[in-house]
N, C-alpha and C positions, 0 to 999 in steps of 0.2 A: 644329525646331519652336519657335515663339515662345510665350512664356508668355501666359496669358490676361489679358483685360481687368481682372478683379477686382483685380489687383495694380498697377493704374495709375490715375491720376486720370481722371475722366469726360472725354469728348471736348470738351465745352464748356469745362471748366476748362483743359484743355490748349490749346485754341485761344486763349483769353484770355491765358494765360501767354505763349505764343509771340508773340502780337501785341504785348503790352506790351514784351517783350524787344526786339522788332524796332524798335518805334517810339521807345521811351524810352531803351534801353540800347545801341542800335546803335553810336553813336560812341564808347562808353566803352572798348572794347578798345584802340583806338589811343591814347586818353589814358592808359589804365592802364599802357601800356608805360613811361611815364615815372615810374611809382610802384611800383617793384619791392618796396617794403616793405609794401605793402597786404596784409592777411591775409584769409583766407577768411571769418573771423568779421566783419570790418569791411565788406567788400563781397563779393558772390558770384562772385569771379573767381579763376582759378588760372593760374599761369604754365605754358605748354606750349612745348616745343621738339621738334616731331615732324617729321622730315624726310620729303619725298615718297618714296613707295615702295609696297610691298605693303599693301593695305588691312587684311588681318588683323593685320599687324605694327603698323600705326598704331593700330588699335583696342586691341590688347594694351597698347601703351605708354600710351594714353589712360587705360585702366582702372587701370593701376599709378599713374599720376600723380594721377588724381582720387580714387582709393580707392573706386571704385564697381564694381558688377557689370554686366557686359554679357552678354546671352544672345541667341544668334541661330543659325540653321542654318548649318553650316559652308560649304555651297555658296553662301551669300549673298555671301561674301567671296572665294571661290576665284578666283584669277587676275584679281583686280581691283586697281586702283591708287588711291591717295589722294594729293591734292595736298599733304598735310601742313599744318602751321601753326606759327606762332611768335608768342608774346605772351601776354597775359592775356585769358582768355575765360571766360564762364559755361560750365557743363558742356554745356548743350544747344546753345549756339552753337558750341562747339568740335566737338561731334559733327557738327553740321550741316555745318560747313566740311570736316571730314574725309571726309564722304560725298559731297561735290560731284562730279558727273559719274557718279554711280551711282544707279540707280533704287531707292534705299533711304531710309527715313525712320525717325526715332526715336519710340519710345513709352515714356514714363516708367513704371517699376514701382517697387515698394517697394525701396529700397536700390540702385537703378540704372536701367538702361534695357534695352530689347530693340529689335531692328531688324525692320522689315517691308519687303517689296518693294512697289513701286508708287509712285504719285504722292503718297500720303499722304492722299487724300480718303476712303479707307476703311481703318480699322484693324481687321482681322479679329481675332476673338477667339482663334481657334485654327487658324491657316492650315495645315491638314493637307497635307503634301507628298505627292506621288504616287509617289515611288520612294525607295529607300534612298540614292540619290546625294544626296538632300536631307534625309535623316533625321538625320544627325549634327549636333546642335546644340552650338555652342561656348558655354560660360559662362565668361567671363573675370572673375575676382574677385580683383583684386590678385595676378595671376599664378596663380590657381587654376583648373583645369579641372574641369568637372562634367558629369554626365550626367542632369541633372534634366529634360531635355526630354521624356523618355518619359512623364512625368506630365501633360504638356500635350497628348498625342496621344490623340484620341478613338477608340482602337482598341488591339488587343493588340500591343505592341511592347516589347522589352527591349533593353538595351545592356549589354555586358560591357566595362567601362572598363579602361584600362591600369592604373589604380590598383588595381582589383580583382584583376587578373591578378598584379600584383607582390606583393600581400600574402602569397600562398602560391604560389611558382613552380610551375607545372604539371609533373609528371613525364610524364604522358600528355596529349595534346591535349584529351581528353575532360574533364580536370579543370577546364578553363576554364568548363564549363557548369554546375557544381555549384550556383551561386547564382542560376540562372535558372529561374523557375517554368515548368512545362509542357514542359521540355526535358530529354531523357535521351540516353544513348548506350549501345549494346551493346558496351561496352568490353572488350577483351581485352588485358591488360597485356603479353602476349608479341607483340602485333601493334600497330605504331604507327599504323595507319590509324584515321581518325576518321569515324564515321557519326553524323550529328546526327538525333535523333528528336524530333519536335515533336508533343506530345499523343498519343503512341502510334503515330505513323506515321513511317516512315523508308524509306530505300533507293530505288534506281532513279529518283531525281529527285523523289520525293514531297516531299522538302525540297530546295529549290534551294540547294545549297551553293556559295558563291562566294568568290573572293579578289579584292578590288577590282572586283567586278562581273563577273568572268570565271567562268563556270560550271565547276565541278569535277565532271564527269559520269562519272568512272571507276567502273566496277563490274565485279565478278567474282563467280563463284559461291562463297559461303561459308556454306552452310546457311541462307541468308537471315537471318543475324545481322548481317552487315555487307556487304550487297550494294549498296553505294554508298559509296565511300571517297574521302577526300581526305587529303592529306599537307600539314601546315602546322606551322611552328615558332612558338610563342607569342612568342619573343624578337623576331620581326620584325613584330609586330602593334601597331597603335595602339588598336584596339577591335574589337568584334564586335557587329553589329546583327542581332537576331533578330526577324523579322516573322512573325506567326502567322496562319494561315488564308489563304483564297484572296484574290486581288487582281487589279485591272484595271490594273496598272502594268507597267513594263518587265521586272520580274523574276518575273512570275506564271505564265508559260507552263509547263504540265505539272506545276505544284507544288500538290498538293492540301493539303499541310500547312503550307506557308509557305516562308520563306527564311532563310538564315543567311549574312550577308556579312562575311567576315573582312577587315578593312581594314588594310593594311600601314602601316608608318611613313611619316610625312609630314615635310616640312621643319621645321615648327614643333616636332616632337618632338625634333629634334636641335639646331637653332640657338637659342641663348639670345637673350633680348631685347637689342636694341640692337647685335646682331652680324650680320654678313653670312655668316660661316662658323661651323661648330661641329662638335664631335665628341662621341661618347658611348661609353663603355666600360663593359660590365656583366659581372660574373662571379659565379656562385653555385656552391657545392660542398657536399657533405655533410660533417658534422662528425664525424670520427673513427669510432668504432664505432657511432654513432647515425646515420651518413650513409645507411645502408641502401641501398646501391647507387647513390646519386647521386654520380657522379664529377665531372661538370662540366656546367653550363648557362650559356652566356654569349654575348655578341655585341659587335661593334664597328661603329659607324656614323659616317659623316661626311656633311656636307651643306653647301651654300653657295648664295648668291644672287649673281649676277654681272650685269654690263652693265646697271647701273641697275635691277636686279631683273627684267630681261627674261628671264634664264636662271637656272634652278634645277637643281642636280645633287644627287643623293643616292645613296650606296652603303652597303651594310651586309652583314655576314657573321655568321652565327651557327653555333654548334656545341653539341651536347649529347652526352654520353657517359653511359650508364646501365649498371649491372651488375645481376646477379641480386639479388633483395631477399628479406627475410624477412617473412612475414605476421605479424599480431598474435598474441600468445600468450594473451590473456585471452578467456574465454567462447567457447572453440573448440567448434564443433558439427559433427557429422558426419551429422545427419539429412538435410540438404539434398542430400547426395550420393546419396540414394536416390530423389530426385525429378527430374523433368525428362525427359530423353531416355529414361531407364530406367523412368519412370512408376511408381515405387513398388516395383519389384523389388529385393529385398534381395540385392545382390551381395557384401555385406561381412558375412557371417554370423559370422565368427570374430574380428572385431576392428575397429579404426578405422585410417583412413589418415591418419597425422599428417604434415603437410607443414611442415618447418622452413625451407624455402627454395623460392621459386617459380623453378624452373629454367628456363633458356633465355629469361629475360626481359631479357637484356642486348641493347643496341642502340646504334648511333651514328647521328647525323644531322648533316649539313652543309648549310647553306642560304645563298643569296646573293640580294640585292635591289639593283636599280639603277633609279633614276628620273631622268628628265630632263624639265623643263618649260620651254617656250618661250612667253612672252607675246608673241604676234604683234602685237597692238594692245591698247589699254586694254580692249577688250571681246572679245578672242579669245585663246585659248590652246590649246596642243597639248602633251600629256604622253605620254611613252613609259614603260612599266613592264616590267621583266623580273624574274622570280622563279624560282629553281630550288631544288630540295631533293633530296638523295640520302640514303637510309637503308639501313643494313645491319642485318639482324635474323635471326631463326631461324624456319624452317618447322617448326612444332611440332604434334604430334598433339593430339587432344582429350584431356580429362582421362580417365585410365584407372583404374578401380577394380579390375578383374580382368584377367588375362592372357587375350586372346581365343583363344589357341591351346589352353590347357588349363584355363581357368577358375580358376586359382589366384589368390589375393589378391596385390595389389601394394602395396608400402609407399610412403611419401611420396617417396622418391628416384626411384621409377619411375612417379610419377603422370603425367608427361608424357614423351613420346619425341621426340627431335629427329629429324626426317625429312630435314633438309638445311638448306642456307643459303638465305637470301632477300634480295632487294635491290629496293627501290622507288626510282624516280626520277620527278620531276614538274617540268615547266617551263611557266610561264605568261608569255606575251608579249602586251602590249596597247598600243594607241594610242588616245588619247582626245582628242576635240576639243570645246571649249566655246565657244559664241558667245552673248554676253549684251549686246546693244546697249541704247541708251537707248530701249527700246520695251517696253511692257507685254505685247506680243503675242509676243515672241521671248525665250525662255530655252532655248537648244538645247544638247543634249549628244549626242555620237555616239561610239561605241566599236567597234573591231574587235579581235579577239583570237584567239589560238590557245593551247590548253592540251593538252599532251602528257604522258601518264602511262603508265609501264611498271612492271609488277611481275613479277619473275622468282623462281620458287620451284623448288628441286630437291627431289624426293621419292624417297627410296631405296626399294628393293623392299619390298613390303608383306606382308600376311598371306598365308602359303602355303596352298595347297589341301591339306587333310589328309584321309586316309581311315584312321580309327583312329589308330594311331601312325605311319603311313607318310606322309612328306612327299612328296606327289605332284608338287609344283612342282619340288623339288630332283631328284626322279627323272626327270622329263620333260627337264630341262635336261642332266642328266648322261649320259643315254643317247642324246642327239642328236635328240629329237623336236622341239625348238624351234630347231634349227640353221638352218632356212630359213624365210623369210616369203613369203606369209602362213602363220601357224601352222595346223596341221591343225585342222579344226573340232572334232574329238573331244578335242583337247588345248588348245584356245584359252585357257580359263580358267586352266589350270595354267601355261601358258607366260607369259601376261600377268602373273600374280602374281609372277613373278620379275624383272620389269623395273623399273628406276628411270626417272623421267621428269623432264624440265626444262621447265616450262611458262612461257612468256613471254606475258603479257597486255598488250596495248597498245591504248589508246584515245586518239585525238586528237579534240579538240573545237574546231571552228571556229565563231566567232560574231560577230555584229554587232548593234548596238542603236542606235536613233535615237529620241530623245524630245524633245518641246518642251512647254513650259508657257506658255499664253497667259492673261493676266489682263485682264479687261474688264468693262464694264457692259452691261446689257441693259435697255432701256426705262427708262433713268434709274436703275436699281437697281445699286448697286455690289456688289462682293464675289464676282464669278464668276471661276473659273479652269478651264481645260481642259487636262489633261495627256494627250498623245496621242503615238503613235509606232508603231514596228515593231521586232520582234526576230526574228532567225533564228539557229539554231544547228544544227550537224550533228555527230553522233558517228560516228567511223570506227573500227571494231574490226579490228585486224590481229594475230591471236594465232597461236602455234605451239607444238608439243610435240615434243621430241626424247627418244628412248628409249635406254637403255643397259642392258647386263647386266654389273653390277659393273665399270664403267669402260669396257667395250667398246661402241661405238655399234651400235645395232640399228635397221635401217630397217623400219618397219611403216607400214601405211596411216594416214592422218591420223586422229587421235582426240583432238581438243582440246576440253576443256570450255568454253573461252572462245571465243566465236564471231567470225567475220569477217563484216562487213557494214556498212551505213550506216543511220543513223537521223536524220531531220531533222524539225524543227518550225519552221514559219513563223507568226508571230503579228502581228496588228494590234490595237491597243487604244486606247481612249479613256475618260477619266474626267472627268466634269463635276461641279464642286462649287460650291455657293453658300454663303456664310458671312457672318454679321454678328456683333454682340456676343453674341447669345443663341443663335443656331441655326447648325447645320451640316447641310446636306442634299446628298447626292451620289449619283450613279449612274454605273456604268461598264459597258462591253461589250468583250469580247475575242473575236476570231475566231482560232482555231488550225487550222492544216493540218499533218497528220502523214504521214510516209512512212517505211517501213522496207524496206530491200532487203538481200538476202543469200542465201547458199546454205547448206543444211543437209541432213541426212538424217533421214527420218522412218520409223518402223516401219510396215510395211504387210503386206497379205496379198492373194494372188491366188487366186480360187476357180475350179477347173476341174471340170467334170462328167465323170466316168469311168464307162464301162459296166463290167459285170462282167468282160467279156473284157479290157478295157484294164487294169483293176486286176490281174487274174490274170497278164497278160503282163508287167506291171511287176515282178512278184515272181519269176517262173520263166522260165528260158530254154527253148529247144526241147529240149535234151537232157534237162532235168528233166521236161518234160511227157511225153516219150517213155517215160521210166522209169515215170511214173504209169500210162500206158496199158498198158505191159507188165505192170504189177502189178494192173491193174483198179481203180485208185483215182482215176483222173482225174476222173470225174463227181462223186464224193463230195467231193473237195477243191475242185473248181471251184465247187460250189454252197454252200460254207460262207458264213456271214454275213460273214466277214472280207473277202470280195471282192464284197460286194453293191454294186450301182451307187450312186453318190452323188457329192457334191461334196467335193473334197479341197483343203485349204488349203496354199498355198506361202508361208511367211513369209520376210520379208527386210527389209533397210534400203534405202530408195529415195531417190535424189537428189531434192531439192525446192528449187525456186527461189521465194523469198519476195519478194513485191512488194505490201506492204499499204499502203493509204491510208485516212485518215479525216480528217474535219474536224468542228469543233464551235463553236457560239456560246455564250458564257458570260457571264451578267450578274452584276453586283454592286450592292449598295445600302448606303448608310451614312447615319447621322443622329446628331446630338449636340444636347443641350440644356443650357444653363448657367443654372439658376434663381437662383444666388446667387454671391457673390464667391469661394466656396471649393469649389463642387461643379460637376462636369461629368458628365452622364449620356450614354452613347453606346451605339449598337447597330450591327450590320452583318449583312449576309446576302450569300451568294455561292455560285455554282456553279463547279466546277472539274473537271478530268479529268487523267488520266495515261495516255497510250498505252503499250503494252508496250515494254520496253527490249530491247536486242540480246540480252542473256543469256537473258531469258525466252522470246524467240521462236526463237532459233537454237542455243542450247547443246545439245551432244550429245557423248557419250563416256563413258568409264569413270572412276569416282572414282579419284583418285591413290592408289596403294597398296592399292586394294580393287577388283579387277576384277568382283566380284559386284554392286557398286552401279553401275547404268547410269543416266545422265542423258539424258532425251529432250527434244527441243524441243517448243514449242507455238506454231506459226505461226498457229493459229486463235484465240489468246487475244483476248478483248475488252478494250477500254480500260476503265480504272477511271473512275468518275464519282463526284462528291461534292456534297453540299449542306451548307453550314456556316452557322451563325449564332452570334452572341455578343451579350451584353449586359453592360454594366459601368459603372463610374464611376471618375472621378479626383477626388481631393481635394488641395487646395493650401492650406497655412497658412504664414504667416510671422509672426514675433513672437509665437509662441504662449506660450512660457514665459519667453523673454527676447528682447530687441530683435533680435538677429541670428540667431535660430534659424529653421528651416523644417522642416515635416513634410509629406511627400508620400505618397500611397498610390494604388494602382491595383488594383481588384478586378474580375475578369472571370469570367463563366460562359460556357462554350463548348459547342457541340453540333455534332458532325459525323457525318453518315451517308455511308458509302462503299459503293457498289455495284460488283459485279464485282471486288472486291479480289483481287489476284493473290497467291497463297500458294504455298509449296513443299509439294507433296503426295507422299506415298509410297504412297497408296492408289489406284493407277491400273491399270486393266485395259488391256491392249494390243489393238490391232485384231486381230480374228479369234480372240481368246482368250475363252473363256466367262467366266472370272474370273481375278483375279490381283492381288496387292498386294505390298508389301514394298520394301526398299531397291533391289531390282533394277529397279523401275519408278517413277522419280522425275522429276517435272517441275513447272513452274509452271502452276497452273490458277486459274481464276476461282472465287471463293467466290460461290455463287448466292444466299446470304443476305446481307442488309445487315450491315455492321459498324458499330458505334456507338462513338464516342469522345466522352465527356462529362466535364466536370470544372469545378472552380473554382480560379482562380489568384489569389494575393495577392502584392503587392509593397508594402512599406512602408519609407520612408526618412526618418529623423529625424537632423538635424545641428544641434548647438548650438555648433559650433566646438571647444569644449574636450572635448566628448564626442559620440558619435554611435552610431547603431544602424541596422541594416538587416535586415529580415525578409522572407523569401519562403517561400511554401508552396503546394503543389499538392495538392488533394483530388480524387481520381479517383472518378467516379460510374459505376455500372453494374457488371455482373458478367462472367462468362465470355463470350467470343465463341462464336457457333455457326457451324458450317461445313456447307455442302452443295456437292457437286461432281458433275459427270457421272462415272459409273462408267467410261465410255470417253471421256476428254477428246478423243482424236483420232478418235472415231467407232468404233462397234462393228465395222463392216465384216464383217457376217455375213449376206450375202444368201442363203446356202444355205437358210435357212428359208422364203424367199419364191420359190424356184425350183421349177418343176414337174419331176417325174421323167419317165421315158421314156413313161409312160402319160398324162402331163398332170395328174397329181394333185399337190395342194399339201399341205404339212405341217399338222399340227394347230396348230402355233404360228402359222402364217400365217393360218389360218382364225379363230383366237381374236383376233388383232390386228385383223383387218378387222371382226369382230363388235363390237369395243369401240372403234371409231372411229379406229383408227390406219391410216395408209397402208400399212404393212407391219410385219412383226415386227421388222425391222431398225430401223425408225423408233421402235418402242416401246423397243428396247434403247438407242438413242441418247439417249432422254429419261430414262433411269434415273439417279437420284441416290443418292449415299451421304452420310449426314449424321452429325455427332457434335458434342458440346458439351463444353467444359471438359477434364477429365482423360481423357475418352473419346476425345478427338481425337488419339490417338497417331499417327495417320497424318500429322498436320500438325506434328510435333514440331520441324521445322526452320523454322518460320515465326515471325518476330519479333512478329507481331500475335496469335499464339495466346493470349498472356496480356496483358491490359490492364496498363498501368504501375501501380505502387503509389504511395501517397501519399509525398511527399518534401518536405523543407524544409531551410532553413539560417537561422541567426541569427548576425549579426555584431554585436559590441558593442566599441567602442574609445574611446580617449581621446587627446587631443593635449596635450602639455605643453611647457614651456620655449619659449614663443612658437611653438608648433606645430612645433618641430624634431623632437620625439619623438612618434611615432605608434605606439601599441601597442594590442593587443586580442586577442580570442578569437573563434573561430567554432565553432558547434555544427552538426553535420550529422546529419540524421535521415532514415531510410528505413523505411517500414512493410514488412511482409513481402509477398511476391508469390507467388501460386500459384493454380491452378484451385480452385474451391470444393470439389471432391470429393477433393482431395489430402490425405493425412495430413500430409505434410511440405511445408514451403515450398521453392520453387525458389530464392527469394531471401529469406533470413531477415532479420528486422528488426534494426536496429542504430542506435546513437548513437556518434558519434566527436567528439572535441574537438581543435581546432587552436589554436596560439598564433602570433602574429606581432608583429614590432616593426621599426621603422626609425628611424634618427636622421640628420638632415641637419646636418652640421657647418657647411657654408656653401653658397653657390650651386653649388659645383662637386663636392662630395663628399657622398655618402650611403651609409650602411651599413644592411643589413637582415639579419634572422634570423627563422627560423620553426621551429616544431615541429609536424609533422602527426601526427595520431592519437596525441595525448599519452598516453592511457591504454593504448596498445598493444592496441586492440580487434581481435579476429579477426573479419573480415567479408568478404562478397563484395558488391560494389557493386550496388545495385538496378538491375535491368533489364540487367545485364551479360550477356556471351555465355554461354549456358547449356551450350555444348559445351566451351569451354576451361576454364570453372569456375576461373578464376584469382582468388586472394584479393586484396583490397586490401592495400597496403603497411602494415606495422606502424609503430611509432614511427620517425619520420624527422626528423632535425634538419639544417637547412641554414643557411648564412650567405653573404652576398654583399656586393659593393661596387659602387657606380656612380659613375663619374667623368664629368663633363660640362664642356666648356669651349669 
């Protein structure tokens, strides 16, 4: 994103300046080559010696030589070449020559220059790019990279820079999100998976999580706390771009909350200026007793440019090893253990559960990255990307306050139970083509990719079936009732409770994307651009479950929670924007087509009408009937009400082939107004949707370790739809308190209404059953009431070089969400009330339904809703959106000393409490923590850093974290590291 016009001279002044330079000073560079002693103060020329090669490298060398700032979107220079230059030139003439052969022109700003695309006849004030591939703006300031471009974007977008990540090395991937307003994560420190939450929405693709534009669509059932996971190592990242709200660009399909693009290392991150090859080694470790479980976090990377910069190669490997850690010791509270899933029930009447160590939080991760870029021609390039990661961790139970077998209190050592080992692997492979000829109508990018993610969890046998003090599960297995499969119906629960299971969840995502941006004039009016293209992706789920009895394999019928099937979305989009120095106006349209295919089993019922004789015959054989006749009791027994004619239900699970299709047209609008040199006002509005995912539609089976909890599919679920709008402003000041400082800010109000939001419900009546609820009947269902997500986000960034500060804050508006769902989500299937008996008479229920305007009594039942709000919504306890996020913010203040070799500072982290309004105790108590960081650069090749997180050793649980695992945040943790680059 290019900085706005207010920081550059007016267009007329610029034109006069360029004309004078061209007419009067054009021949001077050649003459100046004979005057090497001329200084910048005497004449405005500088000696340059920049070899032909990659444009980004040429511009970086120019900025270093001239001592000026260059700011431009990273994709403007990607895969482009510069002819170089040698001799004495003015800054503008040197830049112009370096840009020859590229459709770029310079725009002066205070302290430097920015680049824009096109012929130069129109200098757009804020040329908003249409996709994240063009979002990352490079600011080159004497070898300094910056992320200031977000404050020039007339919309909600944030960037997590490499500098920000390095200040406090993340233990968990979710730690990278702390300084980003409006962004949360349902983090569980015992599980390395990352689920990004934007403005209260997460999971199942609501946030399009990507690595280098490749969708990470892995999802598995996890109490809807992390039903959309990705695995990534921060060591291999260059930056993270967070775009909030719906969009009509290449990354907008199915994403009602926004997108998060984790961009991996690039060649410039490894290769130092003036070099063709480079290497970087990084290592961090915990410091002695204060290391708190941080064993090692590090990486090694090498990169090079070859064949006159036509070929680029990059390879990197990272590793992290974490042990169990201690939570903070100050201000420990136990009230929050009484809220959440338990909803205020006091399970800890006789004391407090003190946790000195978060057990089973140890894990290891190994990752590899490889890139190869081939510049086919000056305007065409091809890049191959390969990334894999492998993680070993523990399959751990939810936080336990009491022993489920006997209700006794558990101490801190028993708060979590290890169910078994777990291992996750993820592999992303992509091929990207870029074509950017000398034409304003063509700026083409194409990508094909495959992402494969597997998660394997072993769960040992779970809670046994108890009758008083008698262990019925152990009894059933010991006397041979479970020796053959299928298990006897009368002993099924007892037998299944004694099984261990190994669940392998595999989801492969195949995707392609093609987009082009055309820049043109209409009717003599400059400043139009049209971003358009297509995207297609398909998720393929192939999961399995293997069972054993204490090590011996047991063959049972398929019963996997993670489904097998295919889910596809095809999308075509277009976004037209007109822009001048004062205004930005735009509109977009997206067409999405969705299809889901797969096999599952749904609960159902068959109703059969039986006469009195048929029901009597089912109960007694002929020998019994003869004894009744001999005793004279046949007629008396035969006429009992027990054998009255009527409809009888036969319940069962039925095979069901799912083949759902939907499509949708989704518009977006945007506008921005720049009334002054320092202020930009913006607003946007858009519609989006999210069709159901594989898990929501097809998941079926018993909860691991708990055969009483049965998960049912919902192939009838409706797509979610949303309407979002936002209004905000950007401010840009330079030279505010001193000549070289700058102050940026972005403030946004957002408002999203989501309809048919899919939640995890435990309050579901099964077909053919008059009523029923509880963990035994759990599925994903649509909330028939709208869900609202509103708030205000603030980002402020001030930098005076010798000191700096950064503030972000999210203020959430609105109260508890309300829920209404069908009592029978799969249909009541109770036609018996609408069937005539042998005499042709209908039931009273049927007659009442007809009199009140219903087609039938079954139709009346199908329309029945059950509703709840806040803490009353106990049946929705496993839904991440049951509670709106809490206010949260962070404040960084730091200083640079000794010619900026030493960078040191502190970060404050704040989270307000989170809970339903009618809860006595908070689910997430409020907290404040402090961090310290410092780094010292000895020379261009060696840097050392150190940090202390949670300096005051505060006991806390991270806001909006997993309410089932209830893992504390780490206590005081000290780390130190070294970075070598050459």
